[in-house]
N, C-alpha and C positions, 0 to 999 in steps of 0.2 A: 496518541495513535492517529490523530488527524493532522496531516502535513508534516509534523515535526516531532515524531516519536523520539528520535535519538539526539535531539538538539543539545541536551545537557550531558551527553554521555560519551563524547568522543575523546577520550584520553588514551594515549598510546599504551597498549599493554606490551609485555615482553614479546620479542620478535622470534619467528621461526621461518623456515623456508622449505619448499619441496618443488621439484620441477616435474611436470608431465606434459603431454601434448595430446591435442585433438581439437576438433571444432564441431560443435553441435548446433549452435543457435545463430543463424544468419537471417536477418529480417529485411523486408521491404519497407521503404520509407513512405508509408501511407499515412495520411493525416485524418481522413474521414471527417466526422463532425467535430473534431477537436481543432483548436486554433493552431496555426502554423508554428508559432513560437514554442508551444509545448513540445513539438516533435523535434526541435533542434537539439536539445540537451547539450549545450555547448561546452560545459565544464566537466564532463564525465570521461573516465577511461573508456576505451572503445567497447569493451564487453558490457559495461554497465549501460551504455547507450543502446546496444543491441538488445539486451533483455527487455528494456522498457519499450522499444519499438515493437519487439515481438509480441509482448503481452497486449499492448494497445491494438496492434493489428489483429491479433486473435479475437479480442473482445469485439472489435467492430465488424470482423468477418462473420461472427455468429449472431451479434445482437444489434447491428446497426439499424435494422428496420423497426426496432422497439424503442429507439432513442431519439430525442429531439436534439438539434444542434446545440453546442455549448453557447453560441451567441444569443440563444433565447434566454439564457440565465445569467451569463457572465458578461459585463460590459467590457469594452476594449481596454479601459484603464485598469482593469483587474486581470484581464487575460495575461498581461505582462506588466510588471511593476518593479520598482527599484528604489533604493534610498537615494539621498541627494548626491552622494559621491559615486554611486554605482557599484560599491563594494558588496552590497547585498542585492540580490535579484530574485524574482520569482515569476512563475506562470501558474495559472489556475484554469482548469477546464472542468465544467460540471454539465453532464448530459443527463437530463431528466428522462424518465421512462414515459412513454405514451400511456394514456389512461387504461388501456387493456393489458398493459405489461405488469409483471410482478416486480419490475425494477422501479425503485424510487429514484435513484440517480447513480451514475458512475462518475466518480471524481478522479482526476489525474492531475499531477502537479510536479514541478521541480523547484527546488530552492537552492540558491547559492548564498550561504551565510558567512559573514566575516567573523573571524575569531580574534580574541584579544592579542594573540601572539603574531598577528599579521597574516596568518594562513586563512584558509577557507574550507568550508564543509559543504557538501552537496547532498541533498536529500531528494529522492524520487519516491513517488507515492501513487498507488492506485487503490481505490476503494470501490466496492460494489455494495450499495445498500438496497435492500429489498423492502417492499411495502408491507404493512401489517396484514395484508390479505393473504400472506403466506408466513409460516414460521421458520422457513429455511434460513440457514446461516448467511451472514454477510461475508464478503470477500475482502481481504486485507493483504496488500503487498507493499512493503516499504524497504528501501535499500539506501542506507546512509553511507556515503563515501567520506569518511573522516579525514583521510589522506589518500595518496595514491596507492597505499599498501595496507590500509586498515578500514574495514567495513563492518557495519551492523545490519543484520537482516531480520525483518519481522514478516513472516508469512503465515496466514491462518485463515480458517473459516470461523468467524466469531459466532459462538452459539447464542441463540436468542431465548433459550429456556434453561432452567436449572437441569443439568444433565444427570444429576443424582436422583432427583425426584421424577424426572421424565426419562425412564430407561428406554422406552420405545424410540424417543427422539435421539438419544445417545446411540442406539443401535443403528437407526436409519442413516444418520449422517456421519458417524465416526467409527463404528465398531463392526459393521457388517463384514462378512468374509470377503466380499468383493471390493471392500473399501481400500483405497490406495493411500489414504492420508498418513497413517502411521508408518507404513514401509517407506514412504517418501521422506518423512521426518527422520527416520533412522538412516536413510541413505545420506542425507546431508550431515548428520551427526558423525558419520564415519570418516568424513574428509579430515585428514590429519590436522590441518590448520584451524578447523572450526571448533569453537568453544561455546558453551552456554553463555548467554548474556543475561544478566539479572538487572532488569530495569529498576530504578528507584521509584518508579511510579506505581503506587498501589492500585490506582484506578486501572491502569493497563493490565497488571497482573491479575486482577479480579475478573476480567472479561475474556481472557484467552481460553482456548480449548486445550484438551490434553495432547492434541496432535500439532500444536503450534510449533513453528520453528522461530525461536527468538535467540539468535546466535551472533557471534562476531567471528571474524577471521583476520589474521594479521600475517604478513609476509615481510621478508627482509626489505629494507629501504634502499633498494638499488634496482637496476634494470631487470635482473632476474626475478626480483620480488614483484615488480610491476607485471612482468610476463606471467608469473604464477597466479597473481590475483585475477588477471583476465581469464586465465584457464579455469579457475574455480568458478567464476561467474558464468562463463560460456558453457563449460562442460558439466557443471553440477547444479548451479542455481537456476540457470535458464530452463533446462528441461524439467526440473522439479516444479518450479513455479508455473510453467506452462501446463503441466499435468494437473496441478491443483486448480488452476483457473478453468481448465477444460471440465474437470469434475464438477466445479461449482456451476458452470453454465449448464451442463447437462443435467445434473441432479437437482440443483436448487432453482434454476431459472426456467429451463425449457421442459422439464419432465411434465408430461400430461397429468392434469389433475392436481398439480402442486399449488398453483395459484387459486385462491378462493377456498382453501381447505380449512379455514379457522372459523370458530364461532365468534359471535359478537363479544363475548366475555374474553376470549383469548385475544381478539384483536385489540381490545382496550389495554390488556396487559402488555402486549407487544409494543404498542404505541408508547406506553409509559416507560418501559425498559429501554427502548431505543432512544427516547428523548433524554433520559438520564445519562446514558453513555455518551451521546453526542454533546450534551450540555457540559458534562465534566471535561471532556476533551478540549472544548473551546474555551470555557471560562477558567479552567485551572492550568491549561498549557498555552494555547495560542494567545489568549488575552494578555499573558505576561511576556511572552517571547517576541511576538510580532512588533510591538512598539519599540522595543529595544533595538531591533534590527532595522526597522524601516521608518521609524518616526510615527507619531500619533496619527497624522493625516492619512498616510498611505495604509497604515495598519487598520484604521477604522474603516476605510473604504473596502479593503479586502474582507475584513471580518463581517461587515454588513452583508456582503454577498453570501458568505458561507453560512451565517446565521439564518438568512432567508431560505436558502436551499435546504438547510437542516431543520427548518421550522422551529428554531429556538427563540 
């Protein structure tokens, strides 16, 4: 779930197509405290780039005053990196929260990964991790472009407590009558091309919420299919992801009294749970895939920065 959720899963499924039209999500190319390479997104279809710029712009519009610049955490040779041939490339931005903020860090990245068949896969990722001074969920958005017409999406607010044992927590963040998360998940599920995606990662499946969108969508491999993919991302995914992000910022980050609402015992529990989730993602996923794509030297350089930010 960190940087490369879908790395092992981009195998083309049966194709389908449908054509519709409209435009919802157009974004300004603002960079804020992130590095300029991050905002380029050079290998994406147009709508994929738009949704990433839109989400990052929304984040910085609401939370910029609570965040340190990425350059305070990420050195230049990790802001952008590649393997010797340039066939695999990546960027990394990590903006830590100021001491008074509930935000631990905001991570944003894109990866272009070479595939054995000579093709390439592009993964974009935004994560918002909160401090143990609050029990509010983390934010996760990842969109993997496995080809021009086949994508995998992971969108969720990651729960930080057992939602069966803690029913008040479940109701507060996932089940209240004014909660939009389940209707938004259902909206995406109704798109004809969208299908459930079952990750082989048990670690990933163990931490998602009931309102998570973990789906794939596939269109015909032609110009009409590429047009339809852009429409799905622009018309369906972008507005849904933006609403989930806005809900997370309003309910989990900015709501008065939310930060500092946990006891010392709860804080210790949250620290341990967060550490296990982040540690599993790095050691079981990234530690295996990064050296294969970028070589030991580059992978170690990038992983060292991520481990330090995640306190692993």
